[in-house]
Each structure stands twice: as structure tokens, then as C-alpha cells.
C-alpha positions in Angstrom: -14.5 -22.8 -32.4 -17.9 -22.7 -30.7 -19.8 -19.5 -29.9 -18.9 -19.6 -26.2 -15.2 -19.1 -26.9 -15.4 -16.6 -29.8 -14.0 -13.2 -29.3 -14.1 -10.0 -31.3 -11.6 -7.2 -31.8 -12.9 -3.9 -30.7 -11.3 -0.5 -30.3 -11.3 1.1 -26.9 -11.6 4.8 -25.8 -7.8 5.0 -26.0 -7.9 3.9 -29.7 -6.2 0.6 -28.9 -7.6 -2.8 -29.9 -8.8 -5.3 -27.3 -10.6 -8.7 -27.4 -14.2 -8.8 -26.3 -16.7 -11.7 -26.0 -19.4 -9.3 -27.4 -19.7 -8.0 -30.9 -19.3 -4.3 -31.5 -22.4 -2.2 -31.8 -20.8 0.4 -34.1 -18.3 0.3 -37.0 -15.7 2.8 -38.0 -13.0 3.7 -40.5 -9.6 4.1 -38.9 -8.3 6.4 -41.7 -11.1 8.9 -41.8 -12.0 8.6 -38.1 -15.7 8.2 -38.9 -18.0 5.9 -37.0 -21.6 4.8 -37.9 -24.1 2.0 -37.9 -23.1 -1.5 -38.9 -25.7 -1.3 -41.7 -24.5 2.1 -43.0 -25.2 2.2 -46.8 -22.1 4.2 -47.5 -19.8 1.8 -45.7 -21.5 -1.2 -47.3 -21.0 0.4 -50.8 -17.3 0.9 -50.0 -17.0 -2.7 -48.8 -18.7 -3.9 -52.0 -16.2 -2.0 -54.1 -13.3 -3.8 -52.3 -12.1 -0.9 -50.2 -12.6 0.1 -46.6 -12.3 -3.4 -45.0 -8.7 -3.3 -44.0 -9.3 0.0 -42.2 -12.6 -1.1 -40.6 -12.8 -1.0 -36.8 -15.6 -1.8 -34.3 -16.7 -0.2 -31.0 -18.7 -1.5 -28.1 -20.8 1.7 -28.0 -21.0 5.2 -29.4 -19.4 6.8 -26.4 -16.3 4.7 -26.9 -16.1 5.7 -30.6 -16.3 9.4 -29.7 -13.8 9.0 -26.9 -11.4 7.4 -29.4 -11.6 10.5 -31.6 -14.1 9.4 -34.2 -17.0 11.5 -35.5 -20.4 10.4 -36.6 -21.1 9.4 -40.2 -23.0 11.9 -42.3 -24.8 9.2 -44.2 -26.2 6.9 -41.6 -26.2 9.2 -38.5 -27.4 12.4 -40.1 -28.8 14.0 -36.8 -25.7 13.1 -34.8 -23.5 14.4 -37.6 -25.4 17.8 -37.7 -25.0 18.1 -33.9 -21.3 17.2 -34.1 -20.8 19.8 -36.9 -22.6 22.5 -35.0 -20.6 21.8 -31.8 -17.4 21.9 -33.8 -18.3 25.3 -35.5 -19.1 26.7 -32.0 -15.8 25.5 -30.6 -17.3 23.2 -28.0 -16.9 19.4 -27.5 -19.6 17.1 -28.8 -21.0 14.5 -26.5 -23.6 12.0 -27.9 
């Protein structure tokens, strides 16, 4: 398969998978509903231990991850996580 026909499986705002010609910009864990950077040290450690991979999902962008019900990772998105947590404690929606 050449690069012009390759597709990637991403999750949409509705939480459903779809095929895309572009790679996802963010990764997530379906079970914990957490999203973060593709180079997240916590996710990479979990992958190296042999876990996580079968629950890994990808998003085109951060807004899609949030719309699908995922929250920011506390390890690789510390500022976003703090803002999300504050919004949750105040009972208001968090928008990246």
C-alpha cells in the first residue's frame, strides 16, 4: 500500500470510529476517557509494559476528543488538566 491510499482510524465527536487520510493529532485511552499528546510519557510507559494499546484511540484534534467525552491527561497536558479540573469543580463545562 502506498502513502496516497493509506488511511487511519480516528474517533469522531460522537465517539464512533471513522477512516481518515490524515493521522490523528491526539491519542486517548477508551477505558479511562483520557486524551493527550502522542508523545505522552505516561502513555508510552503503559505501552512499553504491554498494556494500553488495545484501548488506544486517536483524534483529529483536541476539540473532537473533548466532544467525545474525553478529559486531558494530567501527565502531558498539565495546564489543560488543571483548567478541566477547576471547571468540573465549579460545575461548568470545560472548553479547550
